[in-house]
N, C-alpha and C positions, 0 to 999 in steps of 0.2 A: 198483934205481933209485937207486944211490948218487950218480951224477952228475946235475947239474941238466939236465933235458931241455927241449928246445924243443917246446912243446905248442901246436898250433893248435886253437883253438876256433872252429868254423865254424857260422854261424847265418844265418837269413833264408831265401832260396831262392825259386825260381820255382815256387811251389806255393800252393794254396788254404790251406795251413797255415802261411803265412809268419809271421803274428802269433803263433801258438802257439810256433814256434821261438824267436822273440824272448823270449817269457816264460820258456821253459825255459833259454835261454842266460843270461839275467840271473841266475837262481838258481845255475847252475853257476859263473859267473864270481865270484859273491859268496863262494864258499867254497874256491876253488882255492888251495892252499898255494903262495904265490909264492916260498917258500924252496926248494921242490922243483922248481918248473917256471918256465921262462921262457914266459909266456903271450903268444901272438900271436893277437889277435882278427882274424877274417876274416868279413866280411859279404858276403852275396850278395843283390842287389836282387831285386825282383819280376820284373825283366826278365832276370835271370840274369847281371848284371855283378858281378864280384868286387872288393872294396875293402878297404883298410886305412886307418887314420887315427886322429887324436885323437877321443876321445868317440864312438867308432864306434857303440856300441849306441844312443846317443841320436840320432845322425845317421841310423841305419837306421830307428829308430822314426819319425822325422819325415820320412823319405824325402828327406833333404837330402844330396846326394852331391857337390856342387861342391867342397867342401873336402877330400874324401877322395882317396886315391891308388888309381887303377885298377890292378889286378894280374891276373896269370893264374897258373894252376897247371898247368904243362906236365908230361906224363908222362915225366920224365927220371930213370931209375933211378940210384941212388947220389948223385943231386944233388936230392933231393926238397925242395921248398920253394915259396914264392911268389916270382914274378918280376915285374919291370916290363918293359915293352916300349917302348923309345925308339929312334926312327930305325931300326927294323927289327932292333935288337939286344936280346937277352934279358939282363937283369941280375938276379942273385939278390938279392932284397930281404931275405928271411929264410929260413934253413934250418929244416927241421922234422924232428923225430924221430918224432913220433906226432901224429895228429889225432883230435879228438873232434867228429864231426858232430852237433851238437845241432840236428837238423833233422828235419822230418816231411814226408811226402807225396811227390809226384812230384819227380823229379830229385834226391832226397835219400835216401829210404828204400826205393827200389824197385830198387836194384842199379846204377843208372847212376853215381852218385857213387862207389860202392864199386869199380866197374870202373876209374874214373880213379885211385883210390888204388892198386889192384892194379898198373896199368901204371906208376905212379910208384914202385912198390916201397916203400911206406911203411906203417908200422903205423897201424891205425885202430881205433877203438872200434866194436864191434857186429858184426852178421852180415856175411858176405861177399856176393858177387854172387848166388849161388844162393839162400841163405837169405833175403836181402832181397827178391829178386824173387818167390820162392815164397810168402812170407808176405804180401807187399803185395797180390798179386792174390787177392781173396777167392774167386773162382771156382776158380782153380787150387789154392789152399790147401785148399778143401773136397775137391777130388779126392784130394789127398794124405792128408787125414784119413780118407776112406773107404777108401783103399788100406791104411791101417794100422788098420782096424777101430776108429776113434775116432768116437764118435757126434757127428754134426753135423746141423743142420736141413736139411730138403728145400729144394732151390733149383733155379733155372735161370739160365743166363747168356745175355744178349742183347748184340748189338753195336749201335752207334749207327745203322748203315745199316739194319738190320732194323727198328728203331723208326721211323726216318724214312720207310721205304718201305712198311711194312705194320704199322702200329700196332695195328690190330684183331686181327690174328693173334697178335701179341705179347701182347696183353691176354688173349686166349683161352687161350694156353699158360700164362701166369702164373697165371690163375685155376684152372688144373688142378693147381697145386702143392699147395694146401691151402685150406681156407676162410679168409676174412679174419679177422684182419688179416694183411697181407703187408707186407714191408719192401722198398723199393727202395734200392739202394746203388751208388755208383760203385765199380767193382771195385778201383781203385787209388788210394784216398784214405783218410784217417783223420779223427780228431777229430770224427766225425759230420757232416762237411761233405757236403752233397748227399744225405743220408739222409732218407727219408720213411716214415712209418707210414701205411699205406693201409687204409682200412676199407670202401672201395667202389670200383667200377670207375672212377668219375671221379677218385678219389684216386690210383688206380693209374696212370691215364693221366698225371696231373700228375707223379707220382713218377718214372715212367720218363723223362719229358722233362727233369725237374730233374736226375736223375742223369746223363743223357746230356750235360749241359752240362760236366760235370767229367771224363768219361772216355769212351772209345769202347767200353768193356766195362761192362755193367751187370748187377748181380746182383739177382735177386728171390728172396726166401726167406720161408719160413713164419715167422709171428710167434708168440710165446708170450704168450697173454693175461695170464697171472698169473706173470710171470717174476721170479726173483731174479737179479741181476747180480753174479757172483762173479769176482774177479780174483786171479791168482797171479803173483808176480814170479819169474823164473828168472835165475840168474847163473852164468856159467861157460862153458867151451869144451867139451872132450871129456867132462868129468865135472861137469855142471851140478848146481846145487842149487835147490830150490824154497822159496819163502818161505811164511809163514803166509798163508792166504787173507784177502781183504778183500771187503766187500760195498758196493755202491753202491745207494743208495735215492733214485732220481730223483723230483723233484716235478713234472717236466714229463711229457709223454706217453711219452717215453723219455729216455735220457741224451743230451740234445741238445748242440750246440756252445755254445749260450747258457748252459746249466747248467754246462758244464765250465769255461768261460773268462770269462764275463761276469757272470751273475747269482750264481754260486756258491751255489746253493740246494740242491744235492744233498747228502744225508747220506752220509758215508763211515764204515763200521764196520770197525775193525781191532782184533783179528781178527774175521772173520765168525763168527756163531753157527751152527756146523755140527757135526754128530756127528763124533767122531774118525775113525771108519772112512770117512766120506765125504770128509773132509779128505785122508786118505791116498790115496783113489781119485783125487781131482782132482789132487793133486800128482803122482801117478804118470802120469796122462794128460798133464799139462802137460810133464813131462820127456820123455815119449815123442814128443809132437808137436814139441817143441823139437829133439830129435835127428833126427827124421824129415825135418825141413826144413833140416837142417844150419845151425841157428842158432849164434851165438857171441856171447860177451860178455854180452848181456842180451836179455830178451824179457818182455813182459807178456802172459800167457795169459788170455784172457777166456772165461768160461763163462756159460751161462744154465741156470737150474734152474726147472723147471715146478713151481710150488707145489701145483698140483692133483693131480699124480700122482707127483712126485718125480723124473721123468726129467731128465737133464742132457745138455747139448750143449756141445761146444767150439766157440766162435764164431770166434775169431781169435787170432793172435799179432801183437803190435806189436813190431817189432824195434828201433825207437827210440821208446820210449814217452815220454809227457809227463814232463818232468824238473824241474818246479818243486818247491819244497820241500813243497808240499801235494799234489803228484801222487801217484797211488796207487803207482806203481812204487817210488819211494824210501820212501814211508810204510810199505809192506809190509816192506821190508828193515830199516827202523828198528825196526819191531815184532819183527823176527826177530833183532835184536841187532847190526845193521850200520848205524851212523849215516851221514847223507847225505854228509859230506865223505869218510869212509872208503870209501863205496860208489864214489865217483868215482875214487879212487885204485885201487881194486880193478879197475875197468873198464879203466883205463889199463894196469895190469899184464897183464890178460887180452889186451889188444890187442898188447902186446909179445910175449907168449907165442905168440899166433896167428901173428905175423910170423915168429917163430923156426921154427914148424912149416912155414910156406910156404918158408922159406929152405932147408929140407932137400930140397925137390923139385928134381930135375934138369931143367934147361930146354934141354939140348942132347942130340942123338943124332947120332953120326957112325959110319957103318959102317966 
């Protein structure tokens, strides 16, 4: 990266995690080395409109779009960038060499945005279409873990239509997973949005309906009464590395959205107090899961450990984890010897390396 690169930082998005994206983006923007990168900020509104403009982050935070410039990101290979559309004509507003989607949730972390980047033939930070989609859907992800002999909690997946048409049957099936507590979750969302801890049938009914607001696929899984929440950060493409583990000690009934982003009451222990052999086991499982889902760039791998019997379960991989300076992903790498600003540059280099790998693929066949 000897030449100064045009780096697009994309944030916001049509997702329940819009605010989380803004928080992460503010931290990333505060440390980007402007001597190495021409930074082009790109904001996506809650309605899915793309914008550039002065004081973009503040305008996005206040949802004031009148003074911003509407743009589009068309999939034009060899001419990747953001364009304006005037009188039916596309005009290149800013060319881009690489993009960093500091975004979370639907239309951001689920493979849809990554598909757009692939069609535009541009380098981008993070997992590709396959890895993003597989890790985003909690039900599908668990299927992949089971196929790779990685321990995961018992679960069932329901769709919204099932819940709407035969709620009692869904409740009966869900109660067959395990004794209470049970957790209900939107399959394709993060940051604990729409998640409920259920300790009774009435809780379960409310939890299913709450999760169904945010996704058409809903996961119900066994809860762990006395759980330790352990997280490991992974960095890399074909040869990824795992960080030291960290532990989250929530003060709420579980690690809720409010605790993560509003109240800031949870305690973060870095590194986690775990036996050395268990650390190695969890790191190995994290890397196995990362490779099995074809992740790239980064991923935060979350585990649950049952304090009562020592059993552990791989819960999920976040392919674009929270990226504020106090988020667990960068904190774990800082504890492992890689500071926040250097981590961001490492991710950009990995994005360019992944693009080089894609460029080796032949796209034509002629007999």
